[in-house]
C-alpha positions as CSV (number, residue, x, y, z in Angstrom):
1,M,-63.6,-62.2,63.2
2,T,-65.6,-63.5,65.9
3,E,-69.0,-64.5,65.4
4,G,-71.5,-61.2,66.1
5,T,-68.7,-59.0,65.3
6,V,-69.9,-56.5,62.7
7,I,-66.5,-55.0,61.8
8,T,-65.4,-56.2,58.5
9,R,-62.4,-56.3,56.4
10,R,-62.6,-53.9,53.5
11,R,-60.6,-54.3,50.3
12,A,-59.2,-51.3,48.3
13,I,-58.4,-52.7,45.3
14,T,-60.6,-51.7,42.1
15,I,-60.7,-53.5,38.9
16,I,-61.0,-51.3,36.0
17,A,-63.3,-53.0,33.2
18,G,-66.3,-52.9,30.8
19,G,-69.5,-53.3,32.8
20,V,-72.1,-56.2,32.2
21,G,-72.7,-56.2,28.5
22,A,-70.1,-54.2,27.4
23,F,-68.5,-55.2,24.0
24,F,-64.7,-55.3,23.5
25,A,-63.5,-56.0,19.6
26,G,-61.1,-58.7,19.5
27,P,-58.8,-59.2,16.7
28,A,-60.9,-62.5,15.3
29,Q,-64.5,-61.6,16.8
30,A,-66.3,-59.8,19.3
31,A,-68.0,-60.9,22.4
32,P,-69.8,-59.5,25.2
33,I,-68.2,-59.2,28.6
34,F,-70.2,-60.7,31.0
35,E,-69.8,-59.5,34.9
36,W,-70.9,-61.2,38.5
37,R,-70.8,-59.5,41.5
38,G,-71.5,-61.1,44.9
39,T,-69.8,-61.4,48.3
40,A,-67.2,-64.2,49.3
41,L,-65.9,-64.7,53.0
42,G,-67.6,-61.4,53.8
43,A,-66.0,-59.3,51.0
44,D,-67.3,-57.8,47.6
45,A,-66.7,-60.2,44.9
46,R,-66.8,-59.7,41.3
47,I,-65.7,-62.1,37.8
48,I,-65.5,-60.5,34.5
49,L,-65.4,-63.2,31.5
50,A,-66.1,-62.9,28.1
51,H,-68.1,-65.1,25.8
52,P,-70.3,-65.1,22.5
53,D,-72.7,-67.3,24.6
54,R,-74.6,-65.9,27.6
55,H,-76.1,-69.3,28.6
56,F,-72.1,-70.9,28.3
57,A,-71.1,-68.3,30.5
58,N,-74.0,-68.2,33.0
59,S,-73.2,-72.0,33.4
60,A,-69.6,-71.5,34.4
61,L,-70.7,-68.8,36.7
62,A,-73.1,-70.8,38.4
63,A,-70.2,-73.7,38.8
64,V,-67.8,-71.0,40.4
65,C,-70.6,-69.7,42.7
66,Q,-71.0,-73.4,43.7
67,E,-68.0,-73.9,44.6
68,I,-67.8,-70.4,46.8
69,E,-70.7,-71.5,48.5
70,R,-69.0,-74.8,49.6
71,L,-65.9,-73.5,50.5
72,E,-67.5,-70.8,52.5
73,N,-69.2,-73.3,54.5
74,I,-65.5,-74.6,55.3
75,F,-63.8,-71.3,55.8
76,S,-66.3,-68.9,56.8
77,L,-66.3,-67.1,60.8
78,Y,-69.7,-66.2,60.2
79,R,-71.9,-69.0,59.3
80,Q,-72.4,-70.9,62.8
81,N,-72.0,-74.4,61.1
82,S,-69.1,-74.1,58.8
83,A,-66.3,-76.5,59.6
84,L,-64.1,-73.7,61.0
85,S,-66.8,-72.6,63.5
86,Q,-67.1,-75.9,64.6
87,L,-63.5,-76.2,65.1
88,N,-63.0,-73.0,67.0
89,R,-66.1,-74.0,69.4
90,A,-65.3,-77.6,70.0
91,G,-61.2,-77.0,70.1
92,T,-61.3,-80.7,67.8
93,L,-63.0,-81.3,64.3
94,T,-63.3,-85.1,62.9
95,P,-63.5,-85.4,60.2
96,A,-61.9,-82.1,59.1
97,P,-62.6,-81.3,55.6
98,L,-59.5,-82.1,53.3
99,E,-59.3,-78.3,52.2
100,L,-59.3,-76.9,55.9
101,I,-56.3,-79.7,56.6
102,D,-54.6,-78.2,53.4
103,L,-54.9,-74.8,53.7
104,T,-54.0,-75.3,57.6
105,R,-50.6,-76.6,56.2
106,R,-50.2,-74.2,53.7
107,A,-50.8,-71.4,56.7
108,L,-48.1,-73.1,59.1
109,W,-45.6,-72.9,56.6
110,F,-46.1,-69.1,55.8
111,T,-45.9,-68.9,59.5
112,T,-42.5,-70.6,59.3
113,I,-41.0,-68.4,56.4
114,T,-42.4,-64.9,57.9
115,N,-40.8,-66.0,61.5
116,G,-44.4,-65.7,62.9
117,A,-45.5,-62.5,61.3
118,F,-48.3,-64.6,59.6
119,D,-50.3,-66.8,61.8
120,I,-53.8,-67.9,61.5
121,T,-54.4,-68.1,65.7
122,V,-54.6,-65.0,66.1
123,Q,-58.3,-64.8,66.2
124,S,-58.2,-65.1,70.0
125,L,-56.8,-61.6,69.9
126,W,-59.5,-60.4,67.5
127,A,-61.9,-61.2,69.8
128,L,-60.1,-59.7,72.7
129,Y,-60.0,-56.4,70.9
130,A,-63.4,-56.5,69.8
131,K,-64.9,-57.2,73.0
132,H,-63.0,-54.5,74.6
133,F,-63.8,-51.8,72.0
134,Q,-67.6,-52.8,72.4
135,A,-67.5,-52.1,76.1
136,H,-65.0,-48.9,75.7
137,P,-66.0,-47.4,72.5
138,N,-64.2,-44.0,73.4
139,D,-60.9,-45.5,75.0
140,T,-57.8,-45.3,72.3
141,T,-55.4,-47.2,74.2
142,G,-56.9,-50.9,73.7
143,P,-56.6,-54.1,76.3
144,S,-54.3,-54.1,79.1
145,R,-50.9,-55.7,78.6
146,A,-51.9,-58.5,80.9
147,S,-54.9,-59.6,79.4
148,I,-53.1,-59.6,75.8
149,D,-50.6,-61.5,77.3
150,A,-53.0,-64.0,78.5
151,V,-54.2,-64.2,75.1
152,R,-50.9,-64.9,73.6
153,R,-50.1,-67.7,75.3
154,C,-53.1,-69.5,73.0
155,I,-51.5,-68.3,70.1
156,G,-48.8,-70.2,67.7
157,P,-48.2,-72.8,65.4
158,D,-47.4,-75.2,68.4
159,C,-51.6,-74.8,69.3
160,I,-52.4,-76.6,66.2
161,R,-52.0,-80.2,66.1
162,I,-52.7,-81.9,62.8
163,D,-53.9,-85.8,62.6
164,P,-55.5,-86.5,59.7
165,P,-58.7,-86.8,59.0
166,S,-58.7,-84.4,62.3
167,L,-57.5,-81.1,63.5
168,H,-57.0,-80.2,67.3
169,L,-56.3,-76.8,69.2
170,A,-55.1,-76.3,72.4
171,P,-57.5,-74.6,74.8
172,G,-58.3,-71.2,74.3
173,T,-57.0,-71.6,70.8
174,H,-58.9,-70.1,67.8
175,L,-58.3,-70.1,64.1
176,T,-58.9,-67.3,61.6
177,F,-58.5,-67.8,57.8
178,N,-59.2,-64.5,56.9
179,G,-55.1,-63.6,55.7
180,I,-55.1,-66.4,53.2
181,A,-58.7,-68.0,52.3
182,Q,-60.1,-65.5,49.9
183,G,-56.9,-66.2,48.0
184,Y,-57.2,-69.9,48.0
185,I,-60.8,-69.3,47.1
186,T,-60.0,-67.1,44.2
187,D,-57.2,-69.8,43.3
188,R,-59.9,-72.6,43.4
189,A,-62.4,-70.3,41.1
190,A,-59.6,-69.6,38.6
191,N,-58.6,-73.5,38.5
192,L,-62.4,-74.3,37.8
193,L,-62.8,-71.8,35.1
194,R,-59.5,-72.9,33.5
195,Q,-60.7,-76.8,33.8
196,R,-63.3,-75.4,31.3
197,G,-61.6,-73.8,28.9
198,W,-61.6,-70.0,30.1
199,N,-58.3,-68.4,29.4
200,N,-59.1,-64.5,29.8
201,V,-60.9,-64.1,32.9
202,L,-60.6,-61.7,36.0
203,I,-61.5,-62.7,39.2
204,N,-61.8,-60.7,42.6
205,L,-63.2,-62.8,45.6
206,G,-61.6,-60.1,48.3
207,E,-57.9,-60.9,46.4
208,T,-57.6,-60.6,42.6
209,R,-56.3,-62.9,40.1
210,A,-56.0,-62.6,35.9
211,L,-56.4,-65.6,33.9
212,G,-54.5,-64.7,30.6
213,A,-55.0,-61.0,29.3
214,H,-58.3,-59.0,28.9
215,P,-60.0,-60.8,26.1
216,D,-58.7,-57.7,23.5
217,G,-55.4,-58.5,24.3
218,R,-54.3,-55.6,26.6
219,P,-53.2,-56.5,30.3
220,W,-56.2,-56.1,33.0
221,R,-56.0,-52.6,34.8
222,I,-56.1,-52.7,38.5
223,N,-56.6,-49.6,40.5
224,L,-54.1,-49.6,43.6
225,P,-55.2,-48.6,47.4
226,N,-52.4,-45.8,47.3
227,G,-52.6,-44.3,44.1
228,G,-51.3,-45.6,40.8
229,E,-52.2,-48.6,38.4
230,A,-51.0,-52.3,38.0
231,K,-51.4,-53.8,34.6
232,I,-51.5,-57.9,35.1
233,K,-51.6,-60.7,33.2
234,E,-51.7,-64.5,34.4
235,T,-50.8,-63.2,37.9
236,A,-52.6,-62.3,41.6
237,I,-52.6,-59.3,43.3
238,A,-53.5,-58.9,47.4
239,T,-53.6,-56.0,49.4
240,S,-53.5,-55.4,53.4
241,N,-54.9,-52.1,54.4
242,S,-55.6,-50.9,57.9
243,V,-57.6,-48.3,56.6
244,G,-61.5,-49.1,57.1
245,T,-60.7,-51.9,59.5
246,R,-60.3,-50.1,62.6
247,F,-62.0,-51.3,65.9
248,T,-63.4,-47.7,66.6
249,D,-63.2,-44.2,64.7
250,N,-61.4,-43.0,67.8
251,A,-58.8,-45.7,68.3
252,P,-55.5,-46.3,66.2
253,Q,-55.9,-50.3,66.3
254,H,-57.0,-52.1,63.6
255,H,-57.5,-56.3,62.4
256,L,-53.9,-56.5,61.3
257,F,-52.0,-57.9,64.5
258,D,-48.2,-58.5,65.1
259,P,-48.3,-62.2,67.3
260,Q,-45.3,-61.6,68.9
261,T,-46.7,-58.4,70.7
262,G,-50.4,-59.0,70.5
263,Q,-50.9,-55.6,69.1
264,S,-51.7,-54.0,66.1
265,A,-49.0,-53.6,63.4
266,T,-47.7,-50.2,63.1
267,E,-47.5,-50.4,59.2
268,R,-49.7,-47.3,58.1
269,G,-51.0,-47.4,54.3
270,A,-51.3,-50.7,52.7
271,V,-49.0,-53.4,51.2
272,T,-49.7,-54.7,48.1
273,I,-48.2,-58.0,46.5
274,A,-48.2,-59.6,43.0
275,A,-47.5,-63.6,42.8
276,P,-48.4,-66.2,40.5
277,D,-51.2,-67.7,43.0
278,A,-53.8,-65.3,45.1
279,V,-53.2,-67.7,48.3
280,D,-49.7,-66.7,47.9
281,A,-50.6,-63.3,47.4
282,D,-53.0,-62.7,50.3
283,A,-50.6,-64.4,53.0
284,L,-47.9,-62.7,51.8
285,S,-49.4,-59.0,51.9
286,T,-50.7,-59.8,55.3
287,A,-47.3,-61.0,56.6
288,L,-45.2,-58.1,55.1
289,F,-47.6,-55.6,56.2
290,V,-46.7,-56.8,59.9
291,M,-42.9,-57.4,59.3
292,P,-40.2,-54.5,59.2
293,P,-39.8,-53.2,55.6
294,N,-36.0,-54.2,55.4
295,I,-36.7,-57.6,55.6
296,R,-39.4,-58.1,53.3
297,Q,-37.6,-58.8,50.2
298,Q,-35.7,-62.0,52.0
299,V,-39.6,-63.5,52.5
300,L,-40.2,-62.6,49.2
301,L,-37.4,-65.3,47.8
302,H,-39.6,-68.2,49.4
303,V,-42.3,-67.7,46.9
304,P,-40.9,-67.4,43.4
305,G,-42.6,-65.2,41.0
306,S,-43.8,-62.8,44.0
307,R,-42.9,-59.3,44.2
308,L,-44.1,-56.0,46.1
309,I,-45.5,-53.8,44.2
310,N,-46.2,-51.1,47.2
311,G,-45.3,-50.8,50.8
């Protein structure tokens, strides 16, 4: 999203679990389930974990919140002084944080395996559409073909140059990590908790990842956007959904762009992906939403353990 744009990306996966202070009866002992709620990269965030010592749980959650804050200062489009905002304004950033370089490389790999369906350079398209619909709220057709084609010349992997410790963008190119950063931050939070010895945790920072099972041994239960339920252990789930992210109530255009056409993808409904890591599930759900259904399974072969849940 461009700075100042009020449209937000809403997620539609719901966690079914006990609330703060709810208790479960495990086979060896009972422990309270603690729940933290907040926001991460503009999305509702939630972490559920169990431990008999509230102070120990609070200490772990405080460390996670600190890490989320640090990473938001790198990847946020809303924060004027984030590393990403500085890169987009200046077209170059030296030194760029290692996390920004690493995730840019990962994003470019997804661009390759999806034949361009996943592309972090589509931010300029978002800005074009947002500006158009702010000026023409009753329009249903979107920007002109000529204006879209002009922006598309600033889109694509060739518009990014990685020269550690620097990142460089071609003139007119702007990046967004909204299709991958929430998964990346979810994984960083999961790894931090695992390093501290937590093995039965559910993390939702815009994307969902389970460390192990529910503390009572059963799978975590996740409501899916199009109905139904997923039961997960030691896996991640991400959904891309055009519902709720349209530029106006009157127009069909939404935030999930097909980089090859410069227009919103024609998929309706939602695409949900399960994968071992949230960063992969996040990027894959974004890309497969854009891609024709008949080639989606081919892309999943590049990420072992990934699968299409719906879409």
